[in-house]
Each structure stands twice: as C-alpha cells, then as structure tokens.
C-alpha atoms as an extended CHARMM CRD file, in Angstrom:
* protein
*
       264  EXT
         1         1  MET       CA            -45.8160000000      205.1760000000       76.9860000000  PROA      1               0.0000000000
         2         2  ARG       CA            -42.7630000000      205.1030000000       79.3890000000  PROA      2               0.0000000000
         3         3  LYS       CA            -39.9750000000      202.7350000000       78.6240000000  PROA      3               0.0000000000
         4         4  THR       CA            -39.2990000000      199.9390000000       81.0860000000  PROA      4               0.0000000000
         5         5  THR       CA            -35.9030000000      200.3410000000       82.6690000000  PROA      5               0.0000000000
         6         6  SER       CA            -33.5560000000      197.9770000000       84.5170000000  PROA      6               0.0000000000
         7         7  ALA       CA            -34.8730000000      199.4010000000       87.8760000000  PROA      7               0.0000000000
         8         8  ASP       CA            -38.3540000000      198.1030000000       87.0200000000  PROA      8               0.0000000000
         9         9  LYS       CA            -36.9830000000      194.5110000000       87.1450000000  PROA      9               0.0000000000
        10        10  LEU       CA            -35.4360000000      194.6600000000       90.5840000000  PROA      10              0.0000000000
        11        11  PRO       CA            -37.0470000000      192.4690000000       93.3260000000  PROA      11              0.0000000000
        12        12  GLY       CA            -38.7550000000      193.8940000000       96.3760000000  PROA      12              0.0000000000
        13        13  TYR       CA            -41.0910000000      196.8560000000       96.8660000000  PROA      13              0.0000000000
        14        14  GLN       CA            -41.0220000000      199.0730000000       93.8820000000  PROA      14              0.0000000000
        15        15  ALA       CA            -42.2990000000      202.3240000000       95.5920000000  PROA      15              0.0000000000
        16        16  PRO       CA            -43.7280000000      203.6780000000       92.2730000000  PROA      16              0.0000000000
        17        17  ALA       CA            -44.0790000000      207.2450000000       93.4390000000  PROA      17              0.0000000000
        18        18  VAL       CA            -40.3670000000      207.3510000000       94.3430000000  PROA      18              0.0000000000
        19        19  HSD       CA            -39.5190000000      205.8650000000       90.9420000000  PROA      19              0.0000000000
        20        20  LYS       CA            -41.6030000000      208.4210000000       89.1670000000  PROA      20              0.0000000000
        21        21  ALA       CA            -40.0820000000      211.3340000000       91.2140000000  PROA      21              0.0000000000
        22        22  PHE       CA            -36.5760000000      210.1840000000       90.1120000000  PROA      22              0.0000000000
        23        23  HSD       CA            -37.8030000000      209.8140000000       86.5020000000  PROA      23              0.0000000000
        24        24  VAL       CA            -38.8330000000      213.4430000000       86.5770000000  PROA      24              0.0000000000
        25        25  LEU       CA            -35.5730000000      214.4850000000       88.0530000000  PROA      25              0.0000000000
        26        26  ARG       CA            -33.5010000000      212.5370000000       85.4050000000  PROA      26              0.0000000000
        27        27  LYS       CA            -35.5750000000      213.9470000000       82.6190000000  PROA      27              0.0000000000
        28        28  VAL       CA            -35.0440000000      217.5550000000       83.7730000000  PROA      28              0.0000000000
        29        29  ALA       CA            -31.3540000000      216.9290000000       84.3370000000  PROA      29              0.0000000000
        30        30  GLU       CA            -30.7950000000      215.3390000000       81.0060000000  PROA      30              0.0000000000
        31        31  SER       CA            -32.8710000000      217.7210000000       78.8880000000  PROA      31              0.0000000000
        32        32  ARG       CA            -30.9330000000      219.9380000000       76.4740000000  PROA      32              0.0000000000
        33        33  GLN       CA            -33.7680000000      222.5540000000       76.7130000000  PROA      33              0.0000000000
        34        34  HSD       CA            -35.4550000000      223.9280000000       79.8100000000  PROA      34              0.0000000000
        35        35  LEU       CA            -38.6850000000      221.9780000000       80.2870000000  PROA      35              0.0000000000
        36        36  GLY       CA            -42.0940000000      223.2560000000       81.2280000000  PROA      36              0.0000000000
        37        37  LEU       CA            -44.8170000000      221.1940000000       82.8320000000  PROA      37              0.0000000000
        38        38  THR       CA            -46.6690000000      220.2550000000       79.6100000000  PROA      38              0.0000000000
        39        39  ASP       CA            -43.4170000000      219.3230000000       77.7530000000  PROA      39              0.0000000000
        40        40  LEU       CA            -42.3500000000      217.1380000000       80.7450000000  PROA      40              0.0000000000
        41        41  ALA       CA            -45.4950000000      215.3780000000       80.9750000000  PROA      41              0.0000000000
        42        42  MET       CA            -45.4640000000      214.4350000000       77.2200000000  PROA      42              0.0000000000
        43        43  GLN       CA            -41.8720000000      213.2440000000       77.4760000000  PROA      43              0.0000000000
        44        44  LEU       CA            -42.4040000000      211.2250000000       80.5930000000  PROA      44              0.0000000000
        45        45  GLY       CA            -45.5240000000      209.6590000000       79.2890000000  PROA      45              0.0000000000
        46        46  TYR       CA            -47.4530000000      210.5190000000       82.5150000000  PROA      46              0.0000000000
        47        47  SER       CA            -50.7990000000      212.2720000000       82.7630000000  PROA      47              0.0000000000
        48        48  LYS       CA            -50.5790000000      215.9740000000       83.3330000000  PROA      48              0.0000000000
        49        49  SER       CA            -52.2300000000      215.6690000000       86.6670000000  PROA      49              0.0000000000
        50        50  THR       CA            -49.5910000000      213.0280000000       87.7920000000  PROA      50              0.0000000000
        51        51  THR       CA            -46.7800000000      215.1040000000       86.5160000000  PROA      51              0.0000000000
        52        52  HSD       CA            -48.2190000000      218.2060000000       88.2530000000  PROA      52              0.0000000000
        53        53  GLY       CA            -48.3740000000      216.4770000000       91.5310000000  PROA      53              0.0000000000
        54        54  LEU       CA            -44.7560000000      215.0780000000       91.1810000000  PROA      54              0.0000000000
        55        55  VAL       CA            -43.2720000000      218.4170000000       90.1390000000  PROA      55              0.0000000000
        56        56  HSD       CA            -44.9540000000      220.3580000000       93.0280000000  PROA      56              0.0000000000
        57        57  ALA       CA            -43.8480000000      217.7920000000       95.5580000000  PROA      57              0.0000000000
        58        58  LEU       CA            -40.2950000000      218.2160000000       94.2060000000  PROA      58              0.0000000000
        59        59  LEU       CA            -40.5160000000      221.9250000000       94.2660000000  PROA      59              0.0000000000
        60        60  ARG       CA            -41.5850000000      221.8570000000       97.8490000000  PROA      60              0.0000000000
        61        61  GLU       CA            -38.5110000000      219.8020000000       98.6760000000  PROA      61              0.0000000000
        62        62  GLY       CA            -36.2160000000      222.0050000000       96.7240000000  PROA      62              0.0000000000
        63        63  ALA       CA            -35.2140000000      219.1890000000       94.3810000000  PROA      63              0.0000000000
        64        64  LEU       CA            -36.7140000000      221.1800000000       91.5530000000  PROA      64              0.0000000000
        65        65  ALA       CA            -36.6880000000      224.9240000000       90.9460000000  PROA      65              0.0000000000
        66        66  GLN       CA            -38.6260000000      227.1500000000       88.5860000000  PROA      66              0.0000000000
        67        67  GLY       CA            -37.3360000000      229.9530000000       86.3970000000  PROA      67              0.0000000000
        68        68  PRO       CA            -38.4020000000      233.5420000000       86.8560000000  PROA      68              0.0000000000
        69        69  ASP       CA            -41.3740000000      232.9930000000       84.5690000000  PROA      69              0.0000000000
        70        70  GLY       CA            -42.6560000000      230.3670000000       86.8790000000  PROA      70              0.0000000000
        71        71  ARG       CA            -42.8000000000      227.7250000000       84.0990000000  PROA      71              0.0000000000
        72        72  LYS       CA            -39.4280000000      226.4420000000       83.1710000000  PROA      72              0.0000000000
        73        73  LEU       CA            -38.0410000000      223.7310000000       85.5120000000  PROA      73              0.0000000000
        74        74  TYR       CA            -34.4290000000      223.2380000000       86.6910000000  PROA      74              0.0000000000
        75        75  LEU       CA            -32.7830000000      220.9500000000       89.2780000000  PROA      75              0.0000000000
        76        76  GLY       CA            -32.9910000000      222.5660000000       92.5860000000  PROA      76              0.0000000000
        77        77  PRO       CA            -30.4100000000      223.1940000000       95.3040000000  PROA      77              0.0000000000
        78        78  THR       CA            -31.3820000000      220.2520000000       97.3200000000  PROA      78              0.0000000000
        79        79  VAL       CA            -30.0450000000      217.8020000000       94.8190000000  PROA      79              0.0000000000
        80        80  MET       CA            -26.6560000000      219.3950000000       94.8580000000  PROA      80              0.0000000000
        81        81  ASP       CA            -26.6540000000      219.7890000000       98.6250000000  PROA      81              0.0000000000
        82        82  LEU       CA            -27.1520000000      216.1830000000       99.1540000000  PROA      82              0.0000000000
        83        83  ALA       CA            -24.6200000000      215.1480000000       96.5080000000  PROA      83              0.0000000000
        84        84  PHE       CA            -21.9210000000      217.2880000000       98.0070000000  PROA      84              0.0000000000
        85        85  SER       CA            -22.6120000000      216.8370000000      101.6810000000  PROA      85              0.0000000000
        86        86  SER       CA            -23.0040000000      212.9860000000      101.3940000000  PROA      86              0.0000000000
        87        87  PHE       CA            -19.4270000000      212.5800000000      100.1500000000  PROA      87              0.0000000000
        88        88  ASN       CA            -17.8630000000      215.6230000000      101.8720000000  PROA      88              0.0000000000
        89        89  TYR       CA            -16.9320000000      217.2680000000       98.6590000000  PROA      89              0.0000000000
        90        90  PRO       CA            -15.7230000000      220.6800000000      100.2900000000  PROA      90              0.0000000000
        91        91  LYS       CA            -13.1750000000      218.6400000000      102.2950000000  PROA      91              0.0000000000
        92        92  MET       CA            -12.1160000000      216.8340000000       99.2120000000  PROA      92              0.0000000000
        93        93  VAL       CA            -11.7030000000      220.1860000000       97.2110000000  PROA      93              0.0000000000
        94        94  ASP       CA             -9.6320000000      221.7090000000      100.0630000000  PROA      94              0.0000000000
        95        95  SER       CA             -7.4050000000      218.5680000000      100.1930000000  PROA      95              0.0000000000
        96        96  ILE       CA             -6.5790000000      218.4100000000       96.4760000000  PROA      96              0.0000000000
        97        97  HSD       CA             -6.0160000000      222.2260000000       96.0150000000  PROA      97              0.0000000000
        98        98  PRO       CA             -2.2970000000      222.1100000000       96.9910000000  PROA      98              0.0000000000
        99        99  ILE       CA             -1.8570000000      219.3870000000       94.3150000000  PROA      99              0.0000000000
       100       100  ILE       CA             -3.5670000000      221.2030000000       91.4270000000  PROA      100             0.0000000000
       101       101  ASP       CA             -1.9130000000      224.4920000000       92.5280000000  PROA      101             0.0000000000
       102       102  SER       CA              1.3900000000      222.8650000000       92.2020000000  PROA      102             0.0000000000
       103       103  LEU       CA              0.5580000000      221.4970000000       88.8530000000  PROA      103             0.0000000000
       104       104  ARG       CA             -0.6110000000      224.9050000000       87.6440000000  PROA      104             0.0000000000
       105       105  ASP       CA              2.7180000000      226.3950000000       88.7850000000  PROA      105             0.0000000000
       106       106  GLN       CA              4.6120000000      223.6230000000       86.8980000000  PROA      106             0.0000000000
       107       107  ILE       CA              2.5770000000      223.4290000000       83.6940000000  PROA      107             0.0000000000
       108       108  LYS       CA              1.8360000000      227.2170000000       83.7970000000  PROA      108             0.0000000000
       109       109  GLU       CA             -1.7330000000      226.5490000000       82.5330000000  PROA      109             0.0000000000
       110       110  THR       CA             -5.0620000000      226.4830000000       84.2540000000  PROA      110             0.0000000000
       111       111  MET       CA             -5.8180000000      223.1610000000       86.0090000000  PROA      111             0.0000000000
       112       112  VAL       CA             -9.4010000000      221.8760000000       86.5120000000  PROA      112             0.0000000000
       113       113  VAL       CA            -10.9520000000      219.0290000000       88.3710000000  PROA      113             0.0000000000
       114       114  GLY       CA            -14.3810000000      217.9700000000       87.3640000000  PROA      114             0.0000000000
       115       115  ALA       CA            -17.1040000000      215.3000000000       87.9510000000  PROA      115             0.0000000000
       116       116  PHE       CA            -19.2570000000      213.3500000000       85.5630000000  PROA      116             0.0000000000
       117       117  ILE       CA            -22.8230000000      213.9640000000       86.7100000000  PROA      117             0.0000000000
       118       118  CYS       CA            -26.3300000000      213.8570000000       85.0060000000  PROA      118             0.0000000000
       119       119  ASN       CA            -24.6030000000      213.2300000000       81.6140000000  PROA      119             0.0000000000
       120       120  GLY       CA            -22.6740000000      216.3920000000       81.9940000000  PROA      120             0.0000000000
       121       121  ILE       CA            -19.4130000000      217.6790000000       83.5410000000  PROA      121             0.0000000000
       122       122  LEU       CA            -19.4260000000      219.7620000000       86.7180000000  PROA      122             0.0000000000
       123       123  ILE       CA            -16.3480000000      221.7350000000       87.6120000000  PROA      123             0.0000000000
       124       124  MET       CA            -15.3870000000      220.9190000000       91.1720000000  PROA      124             0.0000000000
       125       125  ALA       CA            -12.0660000000      222.8300000000       91.6080000000  PROA      125             0.0000000000
       126       126  ALA       CA             -9.8660000000      225.0220000000       89.5400000000  PROA      126             0.0000000000
       127       127  ALA       CA             -6.2820000000      226.5930000000       89.7920000000  PROA      127             0.0000000000
       128       128  GLU       CA             -6.2210000000      229.2640000000       87.1400000000  PROA      128             0.0000000000
       129       129  SER       CA             -3.0950000000      230.2510000000       85.2780000000  PROA      129             0.0000000000
       130       130  GLU       CA             -1.4160000000      233.4690000000       86.5540000000  PROA      130             0.0000000000
       131       131  ASP       CA             -0.8620000000      234.5610000000       83.0200000000  PROA      131             0.0000000000
       132       132  PRO       CA             -3.0710000000      237.4690000000       82.1080000000  PROA      132             0.0000000000
       133       133  LEU       CA             -3.9560000000      235.5620000000       78.9000000000  PROA      133             0.0000000000
       134       134  LYS       CA             -5.4910000000      232.4690000000       80.4110000000  PROA      134             0.0000000000
       135       135  ILE       CA             -8.4210000000      230.1720000000       80.3440000000  PROA      135             0.0000000000
       136       136  SER       CA            -10.8060000000      230.7910000000       83.3070000000  PROA      136             0.0000000000
       137       137  ALA       CA            -12.7050000000      228.0160000000       84.9980000000  PROA      137             0.0000000000
       138       138  SER       CA            -15.2030000000      228.5960000000       87.7960000000  PROA      138             0.0000000000
       139       139  PRO       CA            -16.2520000000      225.8160000000       90.2730000000  PROA      139             0.0000000000
       140       140  GLY       CA            -19.8930000000      224.9270000000       90.0300000000  PROA      140             0.0000000000
       141       141  THR       CA            -19.9190000000      225.5920000000       86.1340000000  PROA      141             0.0000000000
       142       142  THR       CA            -21.2520000000      222.7550000000       84.0510000000  PROA      142             0.0000000000
       143       143  LEU       CA            -19.9580000000      221.7470000000       80.6570000000  PROA      143             0.0000000000
       144       144  PRO       CA            -21.5550000000      219.5980000000       77.9760000000  PROA      144             0.0000000000
       145       145  LEU       CA            -20.5360000000      215.9140000000       77.9840000000  PROA      145             0.0000000000
       146       146  PHE       CA            -19.2120000000      216.0590000000       74.5250000000  PROA      146             0.0000000000
       147       147  ALA       CA            -16.9640000000      218.9350000000       75.3770000000  PROA      147             0.0000000000
       148       148  GLY       CA            -13.2670000000      218.2730000000       74.4230000000  PROA      148             0.0000000000
       149       149  ALA       CA            -10.9390000000      216.4050000000       76.4860000000  PROA      149             0.0000000000
       150       150  ALA       CA            -12.7160000000      216.0310000000       79.7520000000  PROA      150             0.0000000000
       151       151  GLY       CA            -15.7300000000      214.4730000000       77.9420000000  PROA      151             0.0000000000
       152       152  LYS       CA            -13.4390000000      211.9550000000       76.2300000000  PROA      152             0.0000000000
       153       153  ALA       CA            -11.7070000000      210.9630000000       79.4160000000  PROA      153             0.0000000000
       154       154  PHE       CA            -15.0500000000      210.1500000000       81.0460000000  PROA      154             0.0000000000
       155       155  LEU       CA            -16.6770000000      208.4160000000       77.9950000000  PROA      155             0.0000000000
       156       156  ALA       CA            -13.6460000000      206.2670000000       77.4920000000  PROA      156             0.0000000000
       157       157  ALA       CA            -14.5270000000      204.3970000000       80.6890000000  PROA      157             0.0000000000
       158       158  LYS       CA            -17.7510000000      203.4170000000       79.1300000000  PROA      158             0.0000000000
       159       159  THR       CA            -18.4970000000      200.6160000000       76.7050000000  PROA      159             0.0000000000
       160       160  ASN       CA            -18.8950000000      201.4260000000       73.0150000000  PROA      160             0.0000000000
       161       161  ASP       CA            -22.5070000000      200.4740000000       73.2760000000  PROA      161             0.0000000000
       162       162  ALA       CA            -23.1220000000      202.9770000000       76.1280000000  PROA      162             0.0000000000
       163       163  VAL       CA            -21.3350000000      205.5860000000       74.2280000000  PROA      163             0.0000000000
       164       164  LYS       CA            -23.3290000000      205.0070000000       71.0700000000  PROA      164             0.0000000000
       165       165  GLN       CA            -26.6850000000      205.2330000000       72.9890000000  PROA      165             0.0000000000
       166       166  LEU       CA            -25.5770000000      208.5440000000       74.3540000000  PROA      166             0.0000000000
       167       167  ILE       CA            -24.6220000000      209.8610000000       70.9050000000  PROA      167             0.0000000000
       168       168  ARG       CA            -27.9200000000      208.8090000000       69.4680000000  PROA      168             0.0000000000
       169       169  GLU       CA            -29.6630000000      210.4160000000       72.2630000000  PROA      169             0.0000000000
       170       170  LYS       CA            -27.8360000000      213.7330000000       72.3220000000  PROA      170             0.0000000000
       171       171  GLY       CA            -25.9270000000      213.7960000000       69.0870000000  PROA      171             0.0000000000
       172       172  LEU       CA            -22.2390000000      214.8980000000       68.4840000000  PROA      172             0.0000000000
       173       173  PRO       CA            -22.3760000000      218.5980000000       68.4610000000  PROA      173             0.0000000000
       174       174  GLN       CA            -20.0670000000      220.6270000000       66.1570000000  PROA      174             0.0000000000
       175       175  HSD       CA            -18.6680000000      223.2560000000       68.6300000000  PROA      175             0.0000000000
       176       176  THR       CA            -15.9430000000      224.1720000000       66.1230000000  PROA      176             0.0000000000
       177       177  PRO       CA            -14.8410000000      223.0880000000       62.7140000000  PROA      177             0.0000000000
       178       178  ARG       CA            -12.4020000000      220.6220000000       64.4170000000  PROA      178             0.0000000000
       179       179  SER       CA            -15.1620000000      218.8660000000       66.4340000000  PROA      179             0.0000000000
       180       180  ILE       CA            -15.4420000000      215.1570000000       65.9500000000  PROA      180             0.0000000000
       181       181  VAL       CA            -19.0900000000      214.7310000000       64.6490000000  PROA      181             0.0000000000
       182       182  ASN       CA            -18.8920000000      211.2630000000       63.1690000000  PROA      182             0.0000000000
       183       183  GLU       CA            -19.8150000000      208.4280000000       65.4070000000  PROA      183             0.0000000000
       184       184  ASN       CA            -17.0970000000      205.9930000000       64.0940000000  PROA      184             0.0000000000
       185       185  ASP       CA            -14.4580000000      208.6610000000       64.3390000000  PROA      185             0.0000000000
       186       186  TYR       CA            -15.5190000000      209.4630000000       67.8810000000  PROA      186             0.0000000000
       187       187  LEU       CA            -15.4100000000      205.8610000000       68.9600000000  PROA      187             0.0000000000
       188       188  ALA       CA            -11.9350000000      205.5170000000       67.3780000000  PROA      188             0.0000000000
       189       189  GLU       CA            -10.7930000000      208.4540000000       69.2140000000  PROA      189             0.0000000000
       190       190  LEU       CA            -12.0430000000      206.9930000000       72.5540000000  PROA      190             0.0000000000
       191       191  GLU       CA            -10.1610000000      203.8710000000       71.7760000000  PROA      191             0.0000000000
       192       192  ARG       CA             -7.0300000000      206.0880000000       71.4790000000  PROA      192             0.0000000000
       193       193  VAL       CA             -7.8760000000      207.5220000000       74.9610000000  PROA      193             0.0000000000
       194       194  ARG       CA             -8.0080000000      204.0850000000       76.4570000000  PROA      194             0.0000000000
       195       195  SER       CA             -4.8140000000      202.9960000000       74.9220000000  PROA      195             0.0000000000
       196       196  ASN       CA             -2.9360000000      206.1880000000       75.9210000000  PROA      196             0.0000000000
       197       197  GLY       CA             -4.5450000000      206.8450000000       79.3060000000  PROA      197             0.0000000000
       198       198  HSD       CA             -5.1600000000      210.4750000000       78.4650000000  PROA      198             0.0000000000
       199       199  ALA       CA             -7.4070000000      212.5120000000       76.1980000000  PROA      199             0.0000000000
       200       200  ILE       CA             -6.5210000000      215.5690000000       74.1280000000  PROA      200             0.0000000000
       201       201  ASP       CA             -8.7490000000      218.3490000000       72.7800000000  PROA      201             0.0000000000
       202       202  ASP       CA             -7.1730000000      220.1610000000       69.8880000000  PROA      202             0.0000000000
       203       203  GLU       CA             -9.5100000000      223.1670000000       69.5080000000  PROA      203             0.0000000000
       204       204  GLU       CA            -12.5170000000      220.7930000000       69.3840000000  PROA      204             0.0000000000
       205       205  TYR       CA            -14.5620000000      222.5800000000       72.0060000000  PROA      205             0.0000000000
       206       206  LEU       CA            -13.3190000000      226.2270000000       71.6740000000  PROA      206             0.0000000000
       207       207  ILE       CA            -11.3540000000      227.6690000000       68.9290000000  PROA      207             0.0000000000
       208       208  GLY       CA             -7.8640000000      228.6700000000       69.9600000000  PROA      208             0.0000000000
       209       209  VAL       CA             -7.9290000000      226.3840000000       73.0310000000  PROA      209             0.0000000000
       210       210  LYS       CA             -6.2860000000      223.0730000000       73.7610000000  PROA      210             0.0000000000
       211       211  ALA       CA             -6.6820000000      220.7530000000       76.7100000000  PROA      211             0.0000000000
       212       212  ILE       CA             -5.3020000000      217.3590000000       78.0740000000  PROA      212             0.0000000000
       213       213  ALA       CA             -7.4090000000      215.3250000000       80.5100000000  PROA      213             0.0000000000
       214       214  VAL       CA             -6.7850000000      212.2170000000       82.6510000000  PROA      214             0.0000000000
       215       215  ALA       CA             -9.5450000000      210.1920000000       84.3800000000  PROA      215             0.0000000000
       216       216  LEU       CA             -8.8560000000      209.8650000000       88.1530000000  PROA      216             0.0000000000
       217       217  ASN       CA            -10.6700000000      206.4460000000       88.4750000000  PROA      217             0.0000000000
       218       218  ASN       CA            -11.9730000000      207.2560000000       92.0380000000  PROA      218             0.0000000000
       219       219  ILE       CA            -14.0160000000      204.6190000000       93.6720000000  PROA      219             0.0000000000
       220       220  ILE       CA            -16.1820000000      206.7330000000       95.8600000000  PROA      220             0.0000000000
       221       221  GLY       CA            -18.6110000000      209.5090000000       94.4390000000  PROA      221             0.0000000000
       222       222  PRO       CA            -19.1050000000      210.2590000000       90.6770000000  PROA      222             0.0000000000
       223       223  PRO       CA            -16.2890000000      209.7500000000       88.1760000000  PROA      223             0.0000000000
       224       224  MET       CA            -13.7860000000      212.5700000000       88.1670000000  PROA      224             0.0000000000
       225       225  ALA       CA            -11.1200000000      213.7610000000       85.9080000000  PROA      225             0.0000000000
       226       226  ILE       CA             -8.3390000000      216.4340000000       85.9160000000  PROA      226             0.0000000000
       227       227  TRP       CA             -7.3000000000      218.5080000000       83.0010000000  PROA      227             0.0000000000
       228       228  ALA       CA             -4.9610000000      221.2700000000       81.8380000000  PROA      228             0.0000000000
       229       229  VAL       CA             -6.4030000000      223.8370000000       79.5320000000  PROA      229             0.0000000000
       230       230  GLY       CA             -4.7170000000      226.6690000000       77.7450000000  PROA      230             0.0000000000
       231       231  LEU       CA             -4.5430000000      228.8490000000       74.6650000000  PROA      231             0.0000000000
       232       232  SER       CA             -3.3400000000      226.9810000000       71.5420000000  PROA      232             0.0000000000
       233       233  SER       CA             -0.5090000000      229.4560000000       71.1410000000  PROA      233             0.0000000000
       234       234  SER       CA              1.0240000000      228.2280000000       74.4160000000  PROA      234             0.0000000000
       235       235  MET       CA             -0.0090000000      224.6370000000       74.3560000000  PROA      235             0.0000000000
       236       236  ASP       CA              2.5700000000      223.2490000000       71.8410000000  PROA      236             0.0000000000
       237       237  THR       CA              3.4410000000      219.5540000000       71.5830000000  PROA      237             0.0000000000
       238       238  GLU       CA              6.2430000000      219.7350000000       74.1030000000  PROA      238             0.0000000000
       239       239  LYS       CA              4.0240000000      221.4740000000       76.6990000000  PROA      239             0.0000000000
       240       240  ILE       CA              1.1680000000      218.9630000000       76.1170000000  PROA      240             0.0000000000
       241       241  GLN       CA              3.5190000000      216.0690000000       76.6810000000  PROA      241             0.0000000000
       242       242  ASP       CA              4.9410000000      217.7250000000       79.7780000000  PROA      242             0.0000000000
       243       243  ALA       CA              1.3840000000      218.2010000000       81.1300000000  PROA      243             0.0000000000
       244       244  ILE       CA              0.5980000000      214.5460000000       80.4460000000  PROA      244             0.0000000000
       245       245  ASP       CA              3.8010000000      213.3840000000       82.2500000000  PROA      245             0.0000000000
       246       246  ARG       CA              3.2430000000      215.6220000000       85.3850000000  PROA      246             0.0000000000
       247       247  ILE       CA             -0.4530000000      214.7750000000       85.6990000000  PROA      247             0.0000000000
       248       248  THR       CA              0.2260000000      211.0850000000       85.3280000000  PROA      248             0.0000000000
       249       249  ASP       CA              2.9750000000      211.4690000000       88.0670000000  PROA      249             0.0000000000
       250       250  VAL       CA              0.5490000000      212.9060000000       90.6290000000  PROA      250             0.0000000000
       251       251  LYS       CA             -2.5120000000      210.7420000000       89.5550000000  PROA      251             0.0000000000
       252       252  ALA       CA             -1.9580000000      208.2200000000       92.2790000000  PROA      252             0.0000000000
       253       253  LYS       CA             -1.4980000000      210.9190000000       94.8880000000  PROA      253             0.0000000000
       254       254  LEU       CA             -4.8120000000      212.6490000000       93.7920000000  PROA      254             0.0000000000
       255       255  HSD       CA             -6.5380000000      209.3600000000       93.7700000000  PROA      255             0.0000000000
       256       256  LYS       CA             -5.4140000000      208.5330000000       97.3280000000  PROA      256             0.0000000000
       257       257  THR       CA             -6.1490000000      212.0380000000       98.6370000000  PROA      257             0.0000000000
       258       258  MET       CA             -9.6990000000      212.0030000000       97.1530000000  PROA      258             0.0000000000
       259       259  ASN       CA            -10.5920000000      208.5940000000       98.5130000000  PROA      259             0.0000000000
       260       260  LYS       CA             -9.4800000000      209.6270000000      102.0000000000  PROA      260             0.0000000000
       261       261  THR       CA            -11.8060000000      212.7020000000      102.0110000000  PROA      261             0.0000000000
       262       262  LEU       CA            -14.7800000000      211.6350000000      100.0520000000  PROA      262             0.0000000000
       263       263  VAL       CA            -16.1610000000      209.8340000000      103.1640000000  PROA      263             0.0000000000
       264       264  TYR       CA            -16.6250000000      211.0450000000      106.7470000000  PROA      264             0.0000000000
C-alpha cells in the first residue's frame, strides 16, 4: 500500500490523478535504478493498469521518457524545460559566469555551481581550470547527493532527522576508502559544515580529488551551491583556505545576482 504523505492532509480538492502523476515522477527521479512499468507499479502500490495509464499520459506530455529498449523509464525533457524556463535559469547562468570565471582565475581550479534537485545535484554552470591537468565539469551532468563537498553543503541545511531519513533510504555509498559511511560520523561532519560555513571533500568522492563547497542560500529556485574542485596534488591546505576565503568574499554578490535573474 502507498504511504500517506503530508500532501494527503492538505485541505481543498485533492485532484487524485495529479497527485498520482507526481508520485510516479518522484519515484522515477529518486530511484537508484532505472525502473520498468512492472517495477514501478510494485513500488508505487498502484495496480498495473493504473500505472500504465499514468505512465503513458506522462510519456505523451514528455514528462517521462523511455530508453532504447522501450521499457526503462527516465524523467523526460518537459520536466527540465519547465524548471529552467520558470525561473529564467539561462539568464542566471549568463549573469554569474563572470563571477565564477574570476574565481577560477584567482583560485586556479575548476569552479562549479550546482542545484539540489530530486535528491541529487545538477551542475548548472562551470568554469574549468586552464591547467591541462584539471577536473572537468559539464553543465547538465548530475551527481549523487552523497557526493563529496557539494552534497554536504546541501545536506547541512537540512535537519538531522531529514538527513537520517535520506541515509536510511539511499545508504551512505563508499565511493573511495575515505568516504564517510557511518551515519553518526556523517552527521558530525554536517555539524562541522554548519559551524564553519563550508564543506570539504578530501578524496571522499574521487580518489586524488579534493573540493570545497559553500551553499548560496538563494531564496528563489532550488537550493544552490558553489564549489572549487581540483587534484589533491594542487589542493594543499593553503589553497583550500584561499578558496574558502575568496568564495566567501563573493558569496553575497553571487546571491544578489542570482536572486535578480531567477525571476522575469
């Protein structure tokens, strides 16, 4: 049976078909594996015929897409089109590029701005280091939520109870031998992030790679963060502190620029 959510308790017309459609979208977005129709029906607790009708309606609208085999389901282009156009993200990305380009030139490492969506991290903009030996980041790429510094920056804004729920649903993956896989240790790390105002990834997501991330605390749109990422050989203690200082110095400017452009 499907669990009751807080949305079920809201007053007014419930529009059950709409609620079920969004339940389908959330389940597809949050799944760690690509779902087929049968798997989706079982996880939702809906009949196969109901799930079939919902899925095909969402496929027609482009909110869902199917893989080459015609069976596996993914979020479709309509979802991202609505998210980006509603808050004028292309204009926002253009407006912040001079700021992150300048940070890239000062810190001499790749700078990335990303958003917390669907319990994952979407790269919105990047300014790659000019060093031939660099970390590349492509806008449109998604990262796991528990992926190093950026994930910590986003999760530090949540309550411990909310983080525990996510950990129990998704688990703490061991990306490298340095990944934090113990729940209490991870919660203690998030407390340090809250206290310090920044998150550090010391080869926890990729071996040989370090990063420092700062949440931007934007009011409009999904939560966003900025991070510097580079090879461990170049990201020594002095450079990490320099990156923290420089990003902190421009955080208010980034915040102001984003809030101006994330609306029409």
